[in-house]
C-alpha positions as CSV (number, residue, x, y, z in Angstrom):
1,M,42.3,53.4,63.5
2,T,43.8,50.5,61.5
3,I,40.4,48.8,61.4
4,E,38.7,52.0,60.0
5,F,41.4,52.4,57.4
6,R,40.9,48.7,56.3
7,K,37.1,49.3,56.0
8,I,37.8,52.3,53.8
9,V,40.2,50.4,51.6
10,R,38.0,47.3,51.4
11,R,34.9,49.3,50.2
12,P,36.0,52.1,48.0
13,S,33.3,54.5,46.9
14,T,32.2,54.2,43.3
15,A,31.6,57.9,43.2
16,F,35.2,58.5,44.5
17,L,36.7,56.3,41.7
18,A,34.5,57.9,39.1
19,A,35.7,61.4,40.2
20,I,39.3,60.3,39.9
21,V,38.7,59.1,36.3
22,A,36.7,62.3,35.5
23,N,39.6,64.4,36.7
24,I,42.1,62.4,34.6
25,S,40.0,63.0,31.6
26,V,40.1,66.8,31.9
27,I,43.9,67.1,32.2
28,P,45.1,69.2,29.3
29,A,47.3,67.4,26.7
30,H,50.4,68.9,25.2
31,A,50.1,70.1,21.6
32,G,46.8,68.3,20.9
33,E,48.0,64.9,22.2
34,Q,45.4,62.8,24.0
35,I,46.0,61.6,27.5
36,F,44.1,58.3,26.9
37,D,42.6,56.5,24.0
38,E,39.4,55.1,25.4
39,L,37.3,55.1,28.5
40,R,34.9,52.2,29.5
41,F,32.3,51.8,32.2
42,G,30.3,48.7,33.0
43,A,29.6,45.9,35.4
44,S,30.3,42.2,35.8
45,A,29.3,39.3,37.9
46,S,31.0,36.1,39.1
47,V,30.6,33.1,36.9
48,Q,32.1,30.7,39.3
49,G,30.0,28.0,41.0
50,G,29.7,26.7,44.5
51,V,31.5,28.2,47.5
52,E,33.9,30.1,45.2
53,R,31.1,32.2,43.7
54,E,31.2,35.9,44.6
55,D,28.0,37.7,45.4
56,G,26.8,41.0,43.9
57,L,27.6,43.0,40.9
58,F,31.0,44.6,40.3
59,P,31.0,48.1,38.8
60,E,34.0,48.5,36.5
61,V,36.0,51.3,34.9
62,M,38.8,50.9,32.4
63,V,41.1,53.4,30.7
64,F,43.1,52.6,27.6
65,F,46.3,54.3,26.5
66,D,47.8,53.9,23.0
67,P,51.5,54.8,23.2
68,F,52.5,52.3,20.5
69,G,50.0,53.5,17.9
70,Q,47.7,50.4,17.6
71,D,45.2,52.5,15.8
72,A,47.7,53.1,13.0
73,A,48.7,49.4,12.8
74,T,48.0,47.6,9.5
75,G,47.8,43.8,9.5
76,W,47.7,41.4,12.3
77,K,51.5,41.4,12.8
78,Q,51.6,45.2,13.5
79,Q,48.5,44.9,15.7
80,L,50.2,42.2,17.7
81,A,53.4,44.3,18.1
82,R,51.4,47.4,19.2
83,P,49.2,46.6,22.2
84,R,47.3,49.3,24.1
85,I,47.9,49.7,27.8
86,N,44.9,49.3,30.1
87,L,44.3,50.4,33.7
88,G,41.2,49.8,35.6
89,T,39.2,48.6,38.6
90,S,36.4,46.2,39.4
91,I,34.7,47.4,42.6
92,G,33.7,44.7,45.1
93,T,30.1,44.9,46.4
94,S,28.4,42.6,49.0
95,G,31.7,42.3,50.9
96,E,33.6,40.8,47.9
97,A,37.0,41.7,46.5
98,T,37.9,44.9,44.8
99,Q,40.5,44.6,42.0
100,V,42.9,47.3,40.7
101,F,44.6,46.0,37.5
102,A,46.9,47.0,34.6
103,G,48.1,45.3,31.5
104,L,48.3,45.1,27.8
105,S,45.4,44.7,25.4
106,W,45.2,43.6,21.8
107,T,42.3,44.3,19.4
108,A,41.4,42.3,16.3
109,N,39.0,44.1,13.9
110,F,36.8,41.8,11.8
111,N,35.2,44.8,10.0
112,E,34.4,48.4,10.9
113,K,31.8,47.4,13.5
114,V,32.8,44.0,15.0
115,F,36.0,43.4,17.0
116,A,37.5,41.0,19.5
117,E,39.9,41.9,22.3
118,A,42.3,40.0,24.6
119,G,44.4,41.3,27.5
120,F,47.0,40.1,29.9
121,G,48.5,41.8,33.0
122,G,48.4,41.9,36.8
123,V,45.9,42.7,39.5
124,W,46.0,43.7,43.2
125,H,42.9,42.7,45.2
126,N,41.7,43.0,48.8
127,G,39.9,39.7,48.9
128,E,40.4,36.7,51.2
129,L,43.7,34.9,50.9
130,E,42.6,31.7,52.7
131,G,40.0,30.4,55.1
132,N,37.1,32.0,53.2
133,T,33.9,29.9,53.3
134,D,31.8,32.3,51.2
135,G,33.9,33.1,48.1
136,P,37.2,32.4,46.6
137,N,40.5,31.8,48.5
138,L,43.1,33.7,46.5
139,G,46.4,32.9,48.2
140,C,48.3,36.2,47.3
141,R,47.5,39.9,47.0
142,F,49.0,40.2,43.5
143,L,47.6,37.9,40.7
144,F,47.8,37.5,37.0
145,R,44.8,38.8,35.0
146,E,43.7,37.9,31.5
147,Y,40.5,38.7,29.6
148,L,38.7,38.0,26.3
149,G,36.0,40.1,24.8
150,A,33.8,40.5,21.8
151,G,32.5,44.0,20.8
152,Y,30.4,46.1,18.5
153,R,31.1,49.7,17.4
154,F,28.1,51.9,17.0
155,D,30.2,54.7,15.4
156,Q,33.8,56.0,15.6
157,H,33.4,56.9,19.3
158,W,30.9,54.5,21.0
159,N,31.1,50.8,21.4
160,V,29.9,48.0,23.6
161,I,31.9,44.9,24.7
162,A,31.0,41.7,26.5
163,Q,34.0,40.2,28.2
164,I,35.2,37.5,30.6
165,A,38.2,38.1,33.0
166,H,40.0,35.6,35.1
167,S,42.5,36.4,37.9
168,S,44.7,33.9,39.7
169,H,48.3,33.3,40.8
170,A,49.0,30.3,38.6
171,N,50.3,28.4,41.6
172,L,53.3,30.8,41.9
173,C,52.8,31.6,45.6
174,D,51.8,29.6,48.6
175,G,48.2,29.2,49.5
176,P,45.0,28.3,47.7
177,N,44.3,29.4,44.1
178,N,40.6,29.5,43.6
179,G,40.9,32.6,41.4
180,M,38.2,35.1,40.4
181,T,36.3,34.8,37.2
182,R,33.9,37.5,36.2
183,A,31.9,38.2,33.1
184,G,30.1,41.4,32.1
185,I,29.4,44.2,29.7
186,Q,31.1,47.6,29.3
187,V,30.2,50.7,27.2
188,G,33.2,52.4,25.7
189,Y,34.0,55.9,24.4
190,K,37.0,56.2,22.1
191,F,38.5,59.7,21.9
């Protein structure tokens, strides 16, 4: 039974995760308040070389919350002081690691259409800790995660962003630290 549970946890269904996100999006808000600020869907691929490269594509979902009012921030100092909170997953395919992550995100608007984004937080993964000969050896279950992105807004709701994300333990735990580096594209809908 333990083996079957590990298989289920190791390969979560994209449809199951999409259903969870869809159910979150229909939860009624109090007095017109929004539950979350933005929802993004996309995919990424490993950009690492050699034996550390991960095979396959990684479907991704991210949800952003804006409890500090980043949308109302004026100037870079207020934008820095008011990050959005992100929560998401990068789903492993081809036997590679699935990630579940959370953190803070900062957005810099260059004009109404073009923006850049940076984020920092933590990630849990189900990848190999050590002894892997076909992918990264990650050393710990919990890692740091940071990402950078450049995006374009089509209108007040729809955008697209290209981003690169890296996860590793910064040598703060025993074991190897190959990390995971993935780059991809996401389409976002801002509520």
